[in-house]
C-alpha positions as a printed Julia matrix, in Angstrom:
242×3 Matrix{Float64}:
 113.35   90.56  114.86
 115.88   92.45  112.72
 113.06   94.56  111.43
 111.72   95.14  114.98
 114.73   96.16  116.52
 116.48   98.3   113.79
 114.22  101.41  113.77
 115.07  101.94  117.36
 118.58  102.52  116.25
 118.03  105.34  113.97
 119.23  108.86  115.26
 115.34  110.07  115.16
 114.27  107.25  117.58
 117.51  107.48  119.76
 116.51  111.16  120.28
 113.1   109.99  121.23
 114.33  107.55  123.73
 116.56  109.87  125.18
 113.81  112.47  125.55
 111.75  109.91  127.49
 114.33  109.27  129.76
 115.25  112.89  130.37
 111.57  113.42  131.07
 111.43  110.39  133.67
 114.51  111.48  135.3
 113.67  115.31  135.41
 109.78  115.01  135.89
 109.11  118.33  133.96
 105.78  118.93  132.33
 107.87  120.71  129.49
 109.72  117.5   128.56
 106.76  115.44  128.46
 104.83  117.89  126.16
 107.85  117.97  124.02
 107.92  114.04  124.06
 104.12  113.85  123.09
 104.83  116.76  120.48
 107.75  114.66  119.08
 105.66  111.49  118.93
 102.44  112.32  117.59
 103.89  114.12  114.63
 106.57  111.48  113.95
 104.56  108.32  114.7
 103.78  105.95  111.47
 100.36  104.94  112.95
  99.03  108.52  113.72
 100.29  109.82  110.26
  98.59  107.09  108.27
  95.29  107.96  109.96
  96.0   111.33  108.41
  96.64  109.92  105.27
  93.72  108.27  104.93
  91.65  111.27  106.05
  93.48  113.31  103.46
  92.79  110.66  100.59
  89.07  109.97  101.24
  87.83  113.5   102.43
  90.31  115.9   100.25
  91.55  114.33   97.35
  91.7   110.89   95.41
  94.57  109.27   93.39
  92.39  107.68   90.61
  89.91  109.43   88.49
  86.42  108.1    88.94
  85.54  105.53   86.19
  82.22  106.76   85.47
  83.44  110.21   84.99
  82.61  112.25   81.77
  83.87  116.02   82.33
  86.78  117.92   81.48
  90.14  118.09   82.95
  92.03  120.82   84.52
  95.75  120.16   84.94
  97.11  123.15   87.52
 100.65  124.24   86.48
 103.94  123.21   88.18
 106.42  125.26   86.79
 109.05  124.58   84.33
 110.65  126.79   81.74
 110.05  127.27   77.85
 111.93  123.92   76.83
 111.58  121.7    79.76
 108.92  120.12   82.48
 109.79  119.66   86.14
 108.86  115.81   87.24
 105.57  117.42   89.37
 104.15  118.53   86.01
 105.12  115.27   84.38
 103.31  113.39   87.35
 100.27  115.58   86.64
 100.44  114.96   83.14
 100.74  111.21   83.12
  98.21  111.05   85.67
  95.45  112.74   83.16
  96.66  111.26   80.26
  95.88  107.74   81.66
  92.44  108.74   82.48
  91.77  110.64   79.06
  93.14  107.78   76.9
  90.26  105.66   78.28
  87.49  107.87   77.03
  86.09  107.72   73.41
  83.69  111.02   74.04
  84.98  114.4    73.34
  86.71  116.2    75.97
  88.88  119.05   76.83
  92.13  119.12   79.17
  92.66  122.73   80.47
  96.13  123.17   81.72
  97.4   126.55   83.53
 101.1   127.24   83.23
 103.27  130.45   82.11
 105.07  127.93   79.56
 102.39  126.0    77.29
 104.37  124.52   74.95
 106.21  121.65   76.64
 103.03  120.82   78.31
 101.33  120.7    74.95
 103.98  118.77   73.29
 104.32  116.28   76.14
 100.37  115.72   76.6
  99.71  115.66   72.83
 101.82  112.51   72.6
  99.97  110.62   75.07
  96.31  111.26   74.51
  94.01  110.49   71.22
  93.57  112.92   68.7
  89.93  113.81   69.55
  91.34  115.11   73.13
  91.21  119.01   72.78
  93.97  120.81   74.69
  93.72  124.31   75.98
  96.45  125.9    77.76
  96.5   129.47   79.5
  98.57  131.32   81.95
  96.28  131.66   85.12
  98.7   133.65   87.14
 101.46  133.38   89.59
  99.44  131.38   92.55
  96.62  128.95   92.63
  94.36  131.58   93.91
  95.05  133.84   90.78
  94.72  130.58   88.84
  91.2   129.92   90.07
  90.18  133.38   89.76
  91.06  133.3    86.09
  89.72  129.71   85.48
  86.42  130.79   87.0
  86.07  133.37   84.1
  87.1   131.12   81.44
  85.38  127.59   82.6
  81.85  126.45   82.08
  80.27  126.13   85.28
  77.67  123.8    83.88
  80.21  121.11   83.16
  82.09  118.6    85.78
  85.79  118.88   86.1
  88.72  116.82   87.8
  91.22  119.13   88.86
  94.39  117.41   88.93
  97.18  118.6    91.13
 100.05  117.38   93.73
  98.79  115.88   96.52
 100.17  118.4    99.15
  98.46  120.89   97.11
  95.02  119.22   97.14
  93.7   120.8   100.09
  93.49  124.39   98.62
  92.59  123.31   95.31
  89.47  121.36   96.88
  88.44  124.18   98.99
  88.92  126.61   96.02
  86.79  124.61   93.67
  83.97  124.51   96.06
  84.37  128.24   96.97
  84.18  129.24   93.14
  81.05  126.77   92.74
  82.79  124.31   90.65
  81.3   120.44   90.45
  84.79  119.08   90.61
  86.76  116.23   92.08
  90.25  116.77   93.04
  92.64  114.23   92.28
  96.12  113.81   93.42
  99.35  112.78   91.75
 100.71  110.51   94.75
 104.01  111.26   96.11
 106.11  109.35   98.47
 105.21  111.49  101.44
 101.66  110.58  101.16
 102.1   106.98  100.6
 101.43  105.08  104.13
 104.09  104.08  105.81
 104.95  100.17  106.72
 103.32  100.04  110.08
 104.53   96.98  112.1
 104.71   96.16  115.82
 107.64   98.83  116.29
 105.57  101.42  114.5
 103.93  102.5   117.57
 106.95  102.93  119.67
 109.06  104.92  117.17
 108.9   107.94  114.86
 109.57  108.16  110.82
 111.43  111.38  109.25
 108.66  110.83  106.23
 105.86  111.89  108.94
 107.42  115.02  109.72
 107.62  115.67  105.98
 104.15  115.1   105.79
 102.96  117.53  108.49
 105.21  120.04  107.39
 103.46  120.07  104.03
 100.0   119.82  105.28
 101.0   122.62  107.69
 102.16  124.92  104.86
  99.01  124.03  102.93
  96.65  124.77  105.55
  98.49  128.02  106.67
  98.39  129.24  102.83
  94.82  128.83  102.72
  94.04  130.26  105.86
  95.91  133.52  105.01
  94.3   133.77  101.85
  90.74  133.66  103.73
  92.14  136.25  106.02
  93.52  138.8   103.6
  91.56  138.19  100.63
  88.97  141.09  101.03
  91.85  143.6   101.61
  94.97  142.66   99.07
  95.19  142.99   95.4
  96.46  139.75   94.47
  94.48  137.41   96.28
  91.19  137.45   94.51
  87.91  136.12   95.93
  85.04  134.42   94.12
  82.62  136.88   92.49
  78.94  136.88   93.94
  77.65  135.01   90.96
  79.71  131.99   91.83
  78.62  131.77   95.14
């Protein structure tokens, strides 16, 4: 009973209850629209359906067991001496998959400061795994433009990124003609929330975080699509890659 009642006492759910009471009391369509918006974007069941779609259609969290191609780890910042947690998550993900392979393979990395990436990964993968690091540019769009010039399109790849960047990586890999799978290092935002009986009547703040990140991701790619033809720093795939 405690697990059922407790979520209703959280501030965001008290706000939801207040919105419903106000909508019933004042009978305004605007209030009902606000109730619907707040509920739809915060409800755990709805958000879990989006998470399931994202993981099945956009990115996976595990490298396919039969994969025999190379890996591409997209950069996640850092400096000349340290790695951020998001970079470690990506490198751990690819290291686990590469360590199970006995055949020759290469792990490509794109980042401004290569040495921390190389040092961290070399200690986790077998000696036969080749490491190749390059600076791909300031954005994911620059990185793909440069990777298109350097990678062999005849090979298959797994692109490793963060889950909230997987959409644009997935779309760019297809646009540049790579035979690729996108694998995401899973964060707490994209892990399904527990959805018991109270889930259908409450909202969860982690779900608002999910939709905020997805909105930023979709908006970024839409901006790229809209401006790629007439800006200098958004690069479009060359004709040969289409």
